[in-house]
VOKEPA-931193 format. One record per atom (N, C-alpha, C, CB): residue number from 1; atom name; chain; residue in one letter; z, y, x. Coordinates in Angstrom, 1 decimal. Each point is the difference from the previous one (the first is absolute). Glycine has a CB too. Layout:
<sites>
+------+-------+------+------+--------+--------+--------+
: kepa : pakol : paza : keti :      z :      y :      x :
+------+-------+------+------+--------+--------+--------+
:  NUM :    CA :    A :    A :      Z :      Y :      X :
...
+------+-------+------+------+--------+--------+--------+
</sites>
This chain:
<sites>
+------+-------+------+------+--------+--------+--------+
: kepa : pakol : paza : keti :      z :      y :      x :
+------+-------+------+------+--------+--------+--------+
:    1 :     N :    A :    N :   97.7 :  107.4 :   95.3 :
:    1 :    CA :    A :    N :   -0.5 :    0.2 :    1.4 :
:    1 :     C :    A :    N :    0.7 :    1.2 :    0.6 :
:    1 :    CB :    A :    N :   -2.2 :   -1.0 :   -0.6 :
:    2 :     N :    A :    K :    2.5 :    0.9 :    1.9 :
:    2 :    CA :    A :    K :    0.7 :    1.1 :    0.7 :
:    2 :     C :    A :    K :   -0.7 :    0.1 :    1.4 :
:    2 :    CB :    A :    K :    2.2 :   -0.3 :   -1.3 :
:    3 :     N :    A :    T :   -2.1 :    1.5 :    1.8 :
:    3 :    CA :    A :    T :   -0.4 :    0.1 :    1.4 :
:    3 :     C :    A :    T :    1.1 :   -0.5 :    0.9 :
:    3 :    CB :    A :    T :   -1.4 :    2.0 :   -0.5 :
:    4 :     N :    A :    F :    1.0 :   -2.3 :    1.8 :
:    4 :    CA :    A :    F :    1.0 :   -0.4 :    0.9 :
:    4 :     C :    A :    F :    1.2 :    1.0 :    0.1 :
:    4 :    CB :    A :    F :   -1.8 :   -1.3 :    1.3 :
:    5 :     N :    A :    A :    1.4 :    2.6 :   -1.3 :
:    5 :    CA :    A :    A :    1.0 :    1.0 :    0.1 :
:    5 :     C :    A :    A :    1.0 :    0.0 :   -1.1 :
:    5 :    CB :    A :    A :   -1.7 :    1.4 :    1.2 :
:    6 :     N :    A :    D :    1.2 :   -1.7 :   -2.4 :
:    6 :    CA :    A :    D :    0.9 :    0.0 :   -1.2 :
:    6 :     C :    A :    D :    0.8 :   -1.3 :    0.0 :
:    6 :    CB :    A :    D :   -1.7 :    1.2 :   -1.3 :
:    7 :     N :    A :    A :    1.1 :   -2.3 :    1.7 :
:    7 :    CA :    A :    A :    0.8 :   -1.3 :    0.0 :
:    7 :     C :    A :    A :    1.1 :    0.0 :    1.1 :
:    7 :    CB :    A :    A :   -2.1 :   -1.1 :   -0.8 :
:    8 :     N :    A :    E :    1.8 :    1.7 :    1.9 :
:    8 :    CA :    A :    E :    1.0 :    0.0 :    1.1 :
:    8 :     C :    A :    E :    1.3 :    0.8 :   -0.4 :
:    8 :    CB :    A :    E :   -1.8 :   -0.3 :    1.7 :
:    9 :     N :    A :    K :    1.7 :    1.2 :   -2.6 :
:    9 :    CA :    A :    K :    1.1 :    0.8 :   -0.5 :
:    9 :     C :    A :    K :    0.9 :   -0.8 :   -0.9 :
:    9 :    CB :    A :    K :   -1.3 :    2.1 :    0.3 :
:   10 :     N :    A :    Q :    0.8 :   -3.2 :   -0.8 :
:   10 :    CA :    A :    Q :    0.8 :   -0.7 :   -1.1 :
:   10 :     C :    A :    Q :    0.1 :   -1.5 :    0.4 :
:   10 :    CB :    A :    Q :   -0.9 :    1.6 :   -1.7 :
:   11 :     N :    A :    L :    1.0 :   -2.0 :    2.9 :
:   11 :    CA :    A :    L :    0.0 :   -1.4 :    0.4 :
:   11 :     C :    A :    L :    1.2 :   -0.8 :   -0.6 :
:   11 :    CB :    A :    L :   -1.1 :    0.7 :    2.1 :
:   12 :     N :    A :    D :    2.2 :    0.0 :   -2.4 :
:   12 :    CA :    A :    D :    1.1 :   -0.8 :   -0.6 :
:   12 :     C :    A :    D :   -0.3 :   -0.4 :   -1.4 :
:   12 :    CB :    A :    D :    1.5 :    1.3 :    1.4 :
:   13 :     N :    A :    Q :   -2.6 :   -0.8 :   -2.0 :
:   13 :    CA :    A :    Q :   -0.4 :   -0.4 :   -1.4 :
:   13 :     C :    A :    Q :   -0.9 :   -1.2 :    0.0 :
:   13 :    CB :    A :    Q :    0.2 :    2.4 :   -0.7 :
:   14 :     N :    A :    Y :   -0.6 :   -2.9 :    1.9 :
:   14 :    CA :    A :    Y :   -0.9 :   -1.1 :    0.1 :
:   14 :     C :    A :    Y :    0.8 :   -1.2 :    0.4 :
:   14 :    CB :    A :    Y :   -1.9 :    1.5 :    0.6 :
:   15 :     N :    A :    D :    1.5 :   -2.7 :   -1.2 :
:   15 :    CA :    A :    D :    0.7 :   -1.2 :    0.3 :
:   15 :     C :    A :    D :   -0.7 :   -0.8 :    1.1 :
:   15 :    CB :    A :    D :    0.8 :   -0.1 :   -2.3 :
:   16 :     N :    A :    A :   -2.1 :    0.3 :    2.6 :
:   16 :    CA :    A :    A :   -0.7 :   -0.7 :    1.0 :
:   16 :     C :    A :    A :   -1.2 :    0.8 :    0.4 :
:   16 :    CB :    A :    A :    0.7 :   -2.2 :   -1.0 :
:   17 :     N :    A :    V :   -1.3 :    1.7 :    2.1 :
:   17 :    CA :    A :    V :   -1.3 :    0.7 :    0.5 :
:   17 :     C :    A :    V :   -1.0 :   -1.1 :    0.1 :
:   17 :    CB :    A :    V :    1.3 :    1.8 :    1.2 :
:   18 :     N :    A :    Y :   -2.6 :   -1.5 :   -1.5 :
:   18 :    CA :    A :    Y :   -1.1 :   -0.9 :    0.1 :
:   18 :     C :    A :    Y :   -1.0 :    0.6 :    0.9 :
:   18 :    CB :    A :    Y :    0.4 :   -0.9 :   -2.3 :
:   19 :     N :    A :    C :   -0.8 :    0.2 :    3.4 :
:   19 :    CA :    A :    C :   -1.0 :    0.5 :    0.9 :
:   19 :     C :    A :    C :   -1.3 :   -0.8 :   -0.2 :
:   19 :    CB :    A :    C :    1.8 :    0.6 :    1.7 :
:   20 :     N :    A :    A :   -2.7 :    0.0 :   -2.4 :
:   20 :    CA :    A :    A :   -1.3 :   -0.6 :   -0.4 :
:   20 :     C :    A :    A :   -0.8 :   -0.3 :    1.3 :
:   20 :    CB :    A :    A :    0.1 :    1.1 :   -2.3 :
:   21 :     N :    A :    G :   -1.1 :   -1.9 :    2.1 :
:   21 :    CA :    A :    G :   -0.9 :   -0.4 :    1.1 :
:   21 :     C :    A :    G :   -1.3 :    0.9 :    0.0 :
:   21 :    CB :    A :    G :    0.9 :   -2.3 :   -0.1 :
:   22 :     N :    A :    G :   -1.9 :    1.8 :    0.6 :
:   22 :    CA :    A :    G :   -1.3 :    0.7 :    0.2 :
:   22 :     C :    A :    G :    0.0 :    0.8 :    1.2 :
:   22 :    CB :    A :    G :   -0.2 :    0.1 :   -2.5 :
:   23 :     N :    A :    R :   -0.6 :    0.9 :    2.5 :
:   23 :    CA :    A :    R :   -0.1 :    0.9 :    1.2 :
:   23 :     C :    A :    R :    1.0 :    1.2 :    0.0 :
:   23 :    CB :    A :    R :   -2.4 :   -0.7 :    0.1 :
:   24 :     N :    A :    G :    3.0 :    0.9 :   -1.2 :
:   24 :    CA :    A :    G :    0.9 :    1.2 :   -0.1 :
:   24 :     C :    A :    G :    1.2 :   -0.1 :    1.0 :
:   24 :    CB :    A :    G :   -0.6 :    0.1 :   -2.4 :
:   25 :     N :    A :    P :    1.2 :   -1.2 :    2.6 :
:   25 :    CA :    A :    P :    1.1 :   -0.1 :    1.0 :
:   25 :     C :    A :    P :   -0.3 :    0.5 :    1.4 :
:   25 :    CB :    A :    P :    0.9 :   -1.9 :   -1.3 :
:   26 :     N :    A :    E :   -2.1 :    1.6 :    1.7 :
:   26 :    CA :    A :    E :   -0.5 :    0.5 :    1.3 :
:   26 :     C :    A :    E :    0.2 :    1.5 :    0.1 :
:   26 :    CB :    A :    E :   -1.6 :   -1.9 :    0.2 :
:   27 :     N :    A :    Y :    1.3 :    2.6 :   -1.2 :
:   27 :    CA :    A :    Y :    0.0 :    1.5 :    0.0 :
:   27 :     C :    A :    Y :    1.3 :    0.6 :   -0.4 :
:   27 :    CB :    A :    Y :   -2.3 :   -0.1 :   -0.6 :
:   28 :     N :    A :    I :    3.1 :   -0.5 :   -0.2 :
:   28 :    CA :    A :    I :    1.3 :    0.6 :   -0.4 :
:   28 :     C :    A :    I :    1.2 :   -0.4 :    0.8 :
:   28 :    CB :    A :    I :   -1.0 :    0.1 :   -2.3 :
:   29 :     N :    A :    R :    0.9 :   -1.1 :    3.1 :
:   29 :    CA :    A :    R :    1.1 :   -0.5 :    0.8 :
:   29 :     C :    A :    R :    0.6 :    1.0 :    1.0 :
:   29 :    CB :    A :    R :   -1.0 :   -2.3 :   -0.3 :
:   30 :     N :    A :    T :    0.2 :    3.2 :    0.7 :
:   30 :    CA :    A :    T :    0.5 :    1.0 :    0.9 :
:   30 :     C :    A :    T :    0.6 :    1.2 :   -0.6 :
:   30 :    CB :    A :    T :   -1.8 :   -0.7 :    1.5 :
:   31 :     N :    A :    D :    1.7 :    0.8 :   -2.8 :
:   31 :    CA :    A :    D :    0.6 :    1.1 :   -0.8 :
:   31 :     C :    A :    D :    1.6 :   -0.1 :    0.1 :
:   31 :    CB :    A :    D :   -2.1 :    0.1 :   -1.6 :
:   32 :     N :    A :    K :    2.7 :    0.8 :    2.2 :
:   32 :    CA :    A :    K :    1.5 :    0.0 :    0.1 :
:   32 :     C :    A :    K :    0.7 :   -0.2 :   -1.3 :
:   32 :    CB :    A :    K :   -0.2 :    1.4 :    2.1 :
:   33 :     N :    A :    R :   -0.3 :   -0.8 :   -3.2 :
:   33 :    CA :    A :    R :    0.6 :   -0.2 :   -1.3 :
:   33 :     C :    A :    R :    0.0 :   -1.4 :   -0.4 :
:   33 :    CB :    A :    R :   -0.7 :    2.3 :   -0.6 :
:   34 :     N :    A :    I :   -0.4 :   -3.0 :    0.8 :
:   34 :    CA :    A :    I :   -0.1 :   -1.4 :   -0.4 :
:   34 :     C :    A :    I :    0.9 :   -0.8 :    0.9 :
:   34 :    CB :    A :    I :   -2.4 :    0.3 :   -0.6 :
:   35 :     N :    A :    Q :    2.5 :    0.0 :    1.9 :
:   35 :    CA :    A :    Q :    0.9 :   -0.8 :    0.8 :
:   35 :     C :    A :    Q :    1.5 :    0.3 :   -0.4 :
:   35 :    CB :    A :    Q :   -1.6 :    0.2 :    1.9 :
:   36 :     N :    A :    A :    1.9 :    1.0 :   -2.3 :
:   36 :    CA :    A :    A :    1.4 :    0.3 :   -0.5 :
:   36 :     C :    A :    A :    0.3 :   -0.8 :   -1.3 :
:   36 :    CB :    A :    A :   -0.1 :    2.3 :    1.1 :
:   37 :     N :    A :    M :   -0.9 :   -2.4 :   -1.9 :
:   37 :    CA :    A :    M :    0.2 :   -0.7 :   -1.3 :
:   37 :     C :    A :    M :    0.3 :   -1.5 :    0.3 :
:   37 :    CB :    A :    M :   -1.5 :    1.6 :   -1.2 :
:   38 :     N :    A :    V :    0.7 :   -2.2 :    2.0 :
:   38 :    CA :    A :    V :    0.1 :   -1.4 :    0.4 :
:   38 :     C :    A :    V :    1.4 :   -0.2 :    0.7 :
:   38 :    CB :    A :    V :   -2.5 :   -0.3 :    0.2 :
:   39 :     N :    A :    R :    2.8 :    1.2 :    0.7 :
:   39 :    CA :    A :    R :    1.3 :   -0.1 :    0.7 :
:   39 :     C :    A :    R :    1.2 :    0.0 :   -1.1 :
:   39 :    CB :    A :    R :   -1.0 :    1.1 :    2.1 :
:   40 :     N :    A :    H :    0.9 :   -0.2 :   -3.1 :
:   40 :    CA :    A :    H :    1.0 :    0.0 :   -1.0 :
:   40 :     C :    A :    H :    0.2 :   -1.3 :   -0.7 :
:   40 :    CB :    A :    H :   -0.6 :    2.4 :   -0.4 :
:   41 :     N :    A :    F :   -0.5 :   -3.0 :    0.0 :
:   41 :    CA :    A :    F :    0.1 :   -1.3 :   -0.7 :
:   41 :     C :    A :    F :    0.5 :   -1.1 :    0.9 :
:   41 :    CB :    A :    F :   -1.9 :    0.7 :   -1.5 :
:   42 :     N :    A :    H :    1.5 :   -0.7 :    2.7 :
:   42 :    CA :    A :    H :    0.5 :   -0.9 :    1.0 :
:   42 :     C :    A :    H :    1.5 :    0.1 :    0.2 :
:   42 :    CB :    A :    H :   -2.3 :    0.0 :    1.2 :
:   43 :     N :    A :    E :    2.7 :    1.2 :   -0.9 :
:   43 :    CA :    A :    E :    1.4 :    0.3 :    0.3 :
:   43 :     C :    A :    E :    1.0 :   -0.2 :   -1.2 :
:   43 :    CB :    A :    E :   -0.8 :    1.6 :    1.7 :
:   44 :     N :    A :    T :    0.3 :   -1.4 :   -2.9 :
:   44 :    CA :    A :    T :    0.8 :   -0.1 :   -1.2 :
:   44 :     C :    A :    T :   -0.1 :   -1.5 :   -0.6 :
:   44 :    CB :    A :    T :   -0.3 :    2.5 :   -0.5 :
:   45 :     N :    A :    R :   -0.5 :   -3.3 :    1.2 :
:   45 :    CA :    A :    R :   -0.2 :   -1.4 :   -0.3 :
:   45 :     C :    A :    R :   -0.6 :   -0.2 :   -1.4 :
:   45 :    CB :    A :    R :    1.9 :   -0.5 :    1.5 :
:   46 :     N :    A :    K :   -2.8 :    1.5 :   -1.9 :
:   46 :    CA :    A :    K :   -0.7 :   -0.2 :   -1.3 :
:   46 :     C :    A :    K :   -1.3 :   -0.8 :    0.3 :
:   46 :    CB :    A :    K :    1.0 :    2.2 :   -0.9 :
:   47 :     N :    A :    P :   -1.5 :   -2.8 :   -0.1 :
:   47 :    CA :    A :    P :   -1.2 :   -0.9 :    0.2 :
:   47 :     C :    A :    P :   -1.2 :    0.8 :    0.5 :
:   47 :    CB :    A :    P :    0.9 :   -1.4 :   -1.9 :
:   48 :     N :    A :    I :   -1.6 :    0.7 :    2.8 :
:   48 :    CA :    A :    I :   -1.2 :    0.6 :    0.6 :
:   48 :     C :    A :    I :   -1.1 :   -1.1 :   -0.3 :
:   48 :    CB :    A :    I :    1.2 :    1.4 :    1.8 :
:   49 :     N :    A :    F :   -2.2 :   -1.0 :   -2.5 :
:   49 :    CA :    A :    F :   -1.2 :   -0.9 :   -0.3 :
:   49 :     C :    A :    F :   -1.2 :    0.4 :    0.8 :
:   49 :    CB :    A :    F :    0.9 :   -0.5 :   -2.3 :
:   50 :     N :    A :    T :   -1.6 :   -0.5 :    2.9 :
:   50 :    CA :    A :    T :   -1.2 :    0.4 :    0.7 :
:   50 :     C :    A :    T :   -1.1 :   -1.1 :   -0.2 :
:   50 :    CB :    A :    T :    1.4 :    1.2 :    1.7 :
:   51 :     N :    A :    I :   -2.6 :   -0.8 :   -1.6 :
:   51 :    CA :    A :    I :   -1.1 :   -0.9 :   -0.2 :
:   51 :     C :    A :    I :   -1.2 :    0.4 :    1.0 :
:   51 :    CB :    A :    I :    0.7 :   -0.4 :   -2.5 :
:   52 :     N :    A :    C :   -1.4 :   -0.6 :    3.0 :
:   52 :    CA :    A :    C :   -1.2 :    0.3 :    0.8 :
:   52 :     C :    A :    C :    0.4 :    0.9 :    1.2 :
:   52 :    CB :    A :    C :   -1.5 :   -0.2 :   -2.1 :
:   53 :     N :    A :    H :    0.8 :    1.3 :    2.2 :
:   53 :    CA :    A :    H :    0.2 :    1.0 :    1.1 :
:   53 :     C :    A :    H :    1.2 :    0.8 :   -0.2 :
:   53 :    CB :    A :    H :   -2.4 :    0.1 :    0.4 :
:   54 :     N :    A :    G :    3.1 :   -0.2 :   -1.5 :
:   54 :    CA :    A :    G :    1.2 :    0.8 :   -0.3 :
:   54 :     C :    A :    G :    1.1 :   -0.1 :    1.1 :
:   54 :    CB :    A :    G :   -0.5 :   -0.2 :   -2.4 :
:   55 :     N :    A :    V :    0.5 :   -0.9 :    3.1 :
:   55 :    CA :    A :    V :    1.0 :   -0.3 :    1.0 :
:   55 :     C :    A :    V :   -0.2 :    1.1 :    1.2 :
:   55 :    CB :    A :    V :    0.0 :   -2.5 :   -0.6 :
:   56 :     N :    A :    Q :   -1.2 :    3.1 :    0.7 :
:   56 :    CA :    A :    Q :   -0.2 :    1.0 :    1.1 :
:   56 :     C :    A :    Q :    1.0 :    1.2 :   -0.3 :
:   56 :    CB :    A :    Q :   -2.4 :   -0.8 :    0.3 :
:   57 :     N :    A :    I :    2.7 :    1.1 :   -1.5 :
:   57 :    CA :    A :    I :    0.9 :    1.1 :   -0.3 :
:   57 :     C :    A :    I :    1.4 :   -0.4 :    0.5 :
:   57 :    CB :    A :    I :   -1.4 :    0.7 :   -2.0 :
:   58 :     N :    A :    L :    1.8 :   -1.9 :    1.7 :
:   58 :    CA :    A :    L :    1.3 :   -0.5 :    0.4 :
:   58 :     C :    A :    L :    0.1 :    0.0 :    1.5 :
:   58 :    CB :    A :    L :    0.2 :   -1.3 :   -2.1 :
:   59 :     N :    A :    I :   -1.2 :    0.8 :    2.8 :
:   59 :    CA :    A :    I :    0.0 :   -0.1 :    1.5 :
:   59 :     C :    A :    I :    0.2 :    1.4 :    0.6 :
:   59 :    CB :    A :    I :   -1.5 :   -2.0 :   -0.2 :
:   60 :     N :    A :    A :    1.0 :    3.0 :   -0.5 :
:   60 :    CA :    A :    A :    0.1 :    1.4 :    0.6 :
:   60 :     C :    A :    A :    1.4 :    0.5 :    0.0 :
:   60 :    CB :    A :    A :   -2.3 :    0.4 :   -0.8 :
:   61 :     N :    A :    V :    3.2 :   -1.1 :    0.1 :
:   61 :    CA :    A :    V :    1.4 :    0.5 :    0.0 :
:   61 :     C :    A :    V :    0.8 :   -1.0 :    0.8 :
:   61 :    CB :    A :    V :   -0.2 :    1.0 :   -2.3 :
:   62 :     N :    A :    D :    0.7 :   -0.6 :    3.4 :
:   62 :    CA :    A :    D :    0.7 :   -0.8 :    1.0 :
:   62 :     C :    A :    D :    1.1 :   -0.9 :   -0.7 :
:   62 :    CB :    A :    D :   -0.5 :    1.7 :    1.8 :
:   63 :     N :    A :    G :    0.5 :   -3.0 :   -1.6 :
:   63 :    CA :    A :    G :    1.0 :   -0.9 :   -0.4 :
:   63 :     C :    A :    G :   -0.2 :   -0.6 :   -1.4 :
:   63 :    CB :    A :    G :    1.5 :    1.3 :    1.4 :
:   64 :     N :    A :    V :   -2.4 :   -0.8 :   -2.2 :
:   64 :    CA :    A :    V :   -0.1 :   -0.5 :   -1.3 :
:   64 :     C :    A :    V :   -0.5 :   -1.5 :    0.0 :
:   64 :    CB :    A :    V :   -0.5 :    2.3 :   -0.8 :
:   65 :     N :    A :    V :   -0.5 :   -2.6 :    1.6 :
:   65 :    CA :    A :    V :   -0.6 :   -1.3 :    0.1 :
:   65 :     C :    A :    V :    0.8 :   -0.9 :    1.0 :
:   65 :    CB :    A :    V :   -2.3 :    1.0 :   -0.7 :
:   66 :     N :    A :    R :    3.0 :   -0.5 :    1.6 :
:   66 :    CA :    A :    R :    0.6 :   -0.7 :    1.1 :
:   66 :     C :    A :    R :    0.9 :   -1.1 :   -0.6 :
:   66 :    CB :    A :    R :    0.0 :    2.0 :    1.5 :
:   67 :     N :    A :    G :   -0.2 :   -3.2 :   -1.1 :
:   67 :    CA :    A :    G :    0.8 :   -1.2 :   -0.5 :
:   67 :     C :    A :    G :   -0.3 :   -0.5 :   -1.3 :
:   67 :    CB :    A :    G :    1.7 :    0.9 :    1.3 :
:   68 :     N :    A :    K :   -2.8 :   -0.4 :   -1.9 :
:   68 :    CA :    A :    K :   -0.4 :   -0.4 :   -1.4 :
:   68 :     C :    A :    K :   -1.2 :   -0.9 :    0.1 :
:   68 :    CB :    A :    K :    0.9 :    2.1 :   -1.0 :
:   69 :     N :    A :    K :   -1.0 :   -3.0 :    0.1 :
:   69 :    CA :    A :    K :   -1.2 :   -0.8 :   -0.2 :
:   69 :     C :    A :    K :   -0.8 :    0.7 :   -1.1 :
:   69 :    CB :    A :    K :    1.1 :   -2.2 :    0.6 :
:   70 :     N :    A :    V :   -2.4 :    2.5 :   -0.3 :
:   70 :    CA :    A :    V :   -0.8 :    0.9 :   -0.8 :
:   70 :     C :    A :    V :   -1.4 :   -0.6 :   -0.2 :
:   70 :    CB :    A :    V :    1.3 :    2.0 :    0.8 :
:   71 :     N :    A :    G :   -1.7 :   -2.1 :   -2.0 :
:   71 :    CA :    A :    G :   -1.4 :   -0.3 :   -0.4 :
:   71 :     C :    A :    G :   -0.8 :    1.2 :    0.0 :
:   71 :    CB :    A :    G :    0.7 :   -2.1 :   -1.3 :
:   72 :     N :    A :    A :   -2.0 :    2.0 :    1.7 :
:   72 :    CA :    A :    A :   -0.9 :    1.2 :    0.0 :
:   72 :     C :    A :    A :   -1.4 :   -0.5 :    0.3 :
:   72 :    CB :    A :    A :    1.8 :    1.5 :    0.8 :
:   73 :     N :    A :    L :   -2.7 :   -0.6 :   -0.9 :
:   73 :    CA :    A :    L :   -1.4 :   -0.4 :    0.4 :
:   73 :     C :    A :    L :    0.0 :   -0.5 :    1.4 :
:   73 :    CB :    A :    L :   -1.0 :    1.7 :   -1.6 :
:   74 :     N :    A :    A :    0.3 :   -2.7 :    1.9 :
:   74 :    CA :    A :    A :    0.0 :   -0.6 :    1.4 :
:   74 :     C :    A :    A :   -0.3 :    1.0 :    1.1 :
:   74 :    CB :    A :    A :   -0.7 :   -2.2 :   -1.1 :
:   75 :     N :    A :    A :   -0.1 :    3.2 :    0.8 :
:   75 :    CA :    A :    A :   -0.3 :    1.0 :    1.0 :
:   75 :     C :    A :    A :    1.2 :    0.8 :    0.4 :
:   75 :    CB :    A :    A :   -2.3 :    0.2 :   -1.0 :
:   76 :     N :    A :    C :    3.4 :   -0.3 :    0.3 :
:   76 :    CA :    A :    C :    1.2 :    0.8 :    0.3 :
:   76 :     C :    A :    C :    1.0 :   -0.9 :    0.8 :
:   76 :    CB :    A :    C :   -0.3 :    1.3 :   -2.1 :
:   77 :     N :    A :    E :    0.0 :   -2.6 :    2.3 :
:   77 :    CA :    A :    E :    0.9 :   -0.8 :    0.8 :
:   77 :     C :    A :    E :    0.4 :    0.5 :    1.3 :
:   77 :    CB :    A :    E :   -1.1 :   -1.9 :   -1.1 :
:   78 :     N :    A :    P :    0.2 :    2.4 :    2.0 :
:   78 :    CA :    A :    P :    0.5 :    0.6 :    1.3 :
:   78 :     C :    A :    P :    1.0 :    1.1 :   -0.2 :
:   78 :    CB :    A :    P :   -2.2 :   -0.7 :    1.0 :
:   79 :     N :    A :    E :    2.0 :    1.6 :   -2.0 :
:   79 :    CA :    A :    E :    0.9 :    1.1 :   -0.2 :
:   79 :     C :    A :    E :    1.3 :   -0.5 :   -0.4 :
:   79 :    CB :    A :    E :   -1.9 :    1.5 :   -0.6 :
:   80 :     N :    A :    V :    2.0 :   -2.4 :   -0.3 :
:   80 :    CA :    A :    V :    1.2 :   -0.6 :   -0.5 :
:   80 :     C :    A :    V :    0.8 :   -0.6 :    1.2 :
:   80 :    CB :    A :    V :   -1.0 :   -0.5 :   -2.3 :
:   81 :     N :    A :    T :    0.3 :   -0.2 :    3.1 :
:   81 :    CA :    A :    T :    0.7 :   -0.6 :    1.2 :
:   81 :     C :    A :    T :    0.5 :    1.0 :    1.0 :
:   81 :    CB :    A :    T :   -1.5 :   -2.0 :   -0.3 :
:   82 :     N :    A :    L :    0.6 :    3.0 :    0.5 :
:   82 :    CA :    A :    L :    0.5 :    1.1 :    1.0 :
:   82 :     C :    A :    L :    1.1 :    0.8 :   -0.6 :
:   82 :    CB :    A :    L :   -2.3 :    0.1 :    0.8 :
:   83 :     N :    A :    A :    2.5 :    0.0 :   -2.1 :
:   83 :    CA :    A :    A :    1.1 :    0.7 :   -0.6 :
:   83 :     C :    A :    A :    1.3 :   -0.9 :   -0.1 :
:   83 :    CB :    A :    A :   -1.7 :    1.4 :   -1.3 :
:   84 :     N :    A :    G :    1.6 :   -2.6 :    1.8 :
:   84 :    CA :    A :    G :    1.2 :   -0.9 :    0.1 :
:   84 :     C :    A :    G :    0.1 :   -0.9 :   -1.3 :
:   84 :    CB :    A :    G :    1.1 :    1.7 :    1.4 :
:   85 :     N :    A :    G :   -2.1 :   -1.7 :   -2.2 :
:   85 :    CA :    A :    G :    0.0 :   -0.9 :   -1.2 :
:   85 :     C :    A :    G :   -0.7 :   -1.3 :    0.3 :
:   85 :    CB :    A :    G :    0.1 :    2.0 :   -1.5 :
:   86 :     N :    A :    T :    0.0 :   -2.9 :    0.5 :
:   86 :    CA :    A :    T :   -0.7 :   -1.3 :    0.1 :
:   86 :     C :    A :    T :   -1.1 :    0.0 :   -1.1 :
:   86 :    CB :    A :    T :    2.0 :   -1.2 :    1.0 :
:   87 :     N :    A :    Y :   -3.2 :    1.1 :   -0.7 :
:   87 :    CA :    A :    Y :   -1.1 :    0.0 :   -0.9 :
:   87 :     C :    A :    Y :    0.0 :   -1.3 :   -0.8 :
:   87 :    CB :    A :    Y :   -1.4 :    1.5 :    1.5 :
:   88 :     N :    A :    I :    1.3 :   -1.5 :   -2.8 :
:   88 :    CA :    A :    I :   -0.1 :   -1.2 :   -0.8 :
:   88 :     C :    A :    I :   -1.4 :    0.0 :   -0.7 :
:   88 :    CB :    A :    I :    2.5 :    0.0 :   -0.4 :
:   89 :     N :    A :    D :   -3.3 :   -1.1 :    0.6 :
:   89 :    CA :    A :    D :   -1.3 :   -0.1 :   -0.6 :
:   89 :     C :    A :    D :    0.1 :   -0.5 :   -1.4 :
:   89 :    CB :    A :    D :   -1.0 :   -0.4 :    2.3 :
:   90 :     N :    A :    L :    0.8 :    1.3 :   -3.3 :
:   90 :    CA :    A :    L :    0.1 :   -0.4 :   -1.4 :
:   90 :     C :    A :    L :   -1.4 :    0.1 :   -0.7 :
:   90 :    CB :    A :    L :    2.4 :    0.9 :    0.0 :
:   91 :     N :    A :    S :   -2.5 :   -1.7 :   -1.0 :
:   91 :    CA :    A :    S :   -1.2 :    0.1 :   -0.9 :
:   91 :     C :    A :    S :    0.1 :    1.3 :   -0.8 :
:   91 :    CB :    A :    S :   -0.3 :   -2.5 :   -0.1 :
:   92 :     N :    A :    P :   -0.8 :    3.0 :   -0.5 :
:   92 :    CA :    A :    P :    0.1 :    1.2 :   -0.7 :
:   92 :     C :    A :    P :    0.9 :   -0.1 :   -1.3 :
:   92 :    CB :    A :    P :   -2.3 :    0.5 :    0.9 :
:   93 :     N :    A :    T :    2.6 :   -1.7 :   -1.3 :
:   93 :    CA :    A :    T :    0.9 :   -0.1 :   -1.2 :
:   93 :     C :    A :    T :    1.4 :   -0.3 :    0.3 :
:   93 :    CB :    A :    T :   -2.0 :   -0.8 :   -1.2 :
:   94 :     N :    A :    E :    2.4 :    0.8 :    2.5 :
:   94 :    CA :    A :    E :    1.4 :   -0.3 :    0.4 :
:   94 :     C :    A :    E :    0.7 :    1.3 :    0.4 :
:   94 :    CB :    A :    E :   -0.7 :   -2.3 :    0.8 :
:   95 :     N :    A :    A :    2.0 :    2.2 :   -0.8 :
:   95 :    CA :    A :    A :    0.9 :    1.1 :    0.5 :
:   95 :     C :    A :    A :    1.1 :   -0.7 :    0.8 :
:   95 :    CB :    A :    A :   -0.5 :    1.5 :   -2.0 :
:   96 :     N :    A :    Y :    1.0 :   -0.6 :    2.9 :
:   96 :    CA :    A :    Y :    1.1 :   -0.5 :    0.8 :
:   96 :     C :    A :    Y :    1.2 :    1.0 :   -0.1 :
:   96 :    CB :    A :    Y :   -1.6 :   -1.2 :    1.6 :
:   97 :     N :    A :    V :    2.8 :    0.7 :   -1.8 :
:   97 :    CA :    A :    V :    1.2 :    0.9 :   -0.1 :
:   97 :     C :    A :    V :    0.8 :   -0.2 :    1.3 :
:   97 :    CB :    A :    V :    0.0 :   -0.1 :   -2.6 :
:   98 :     N :    A :    D :    0.3 :    1.2 :    3.3 :
:   98 :    CA :    A :    D :    0.9 :    0.0 :    1.1 :
:   98 :     C :    A :    D :    1.0 :    1.1 :   -0.2 :
:   98 :    CB :    A :    D :   -1.7 :   -1.0 :    1.6 :
:   99 :     N :    A :    G :    2.9 :    0.7 :   -2.1 :
:   99 :    CA :    A :    G :    1.0 :    1.0 :   -0.3 :
:   99 :     C :    A :    G :   -0.5 :    0.9 :   -1.1 :
:   99 :    CB :    A :    G :    0.8 :    0.0 :    2.3 :
:  100 :     N :    A :    T :   -0.9 :    1.3 :   -2.1 :
:  100 :    CA :    A :    T :   -0.5 :    1.0 :   -1.0 :
:  100 :     C :    A :    T :   -1.4 :    0.2 :    0.1 :
:  100 :    CB :    A :    T :    2.2 :    1.1 :    0.0 :
:  101 :     N :    A :    M :   -2.9 :   -1.8 :    0.9 :
:  101 :    CA :    A :    M :   -1.5 :    0.2 :    0.2 :
:  101 :     C :    A :    M :   -0.8 :   -1.1 :   -0.7 :
:  101 :    CB :    A :    M :    0.5 :    1.2 :    2.2 :
:  102 :     N :    A :    V :   -1.4 :   -0.8 :   -3.0 :
:  102 :    CA :    A :    V :   -0.9 :   -0.9 :   -0.7 :
:  102 :     C :    A :    V :   -1.5 :    0.3 :    0.5 :
:  102 :    CB :    A :    V :    1.6 :   -0.3 :   -2.0 :
:  103 :     N :    A :    S :   -2.2 :   -0.7 :    2.5 :
:  103 :    CA :    A :    S :   -1.4 :    0.2 :    0.5 :
:  103 :     C :    A :    S :   -0.9 :   -1.1 :   -0.5 :
:  103 :    CB :    A :    S :    0.9 :    1.1 :    2.1 :
+------+-------+------+------+--------+--------+--------+
</sites>
């Protein structure tokens, strides 16, 4: 386990990022460190995994969701659309892969 401050100093050591769901994304998506980390994985084309509300973190970083098909909690559909993505309605046991993004 590491703090966000510790992790952001060593991003090159990570192969992927996972944005978990629940209520956490609502609160951490405005943290500039979190946004910089997501931007790093997006720009370096490393895998980005998201589930449930986790997509809110990705939406907070301009361009990450744009043009992507993304599965998420149905309540996030308007945000995905406004960010330029296409919402995919998946069952809780399904996943969707679009490039380096898995949702």
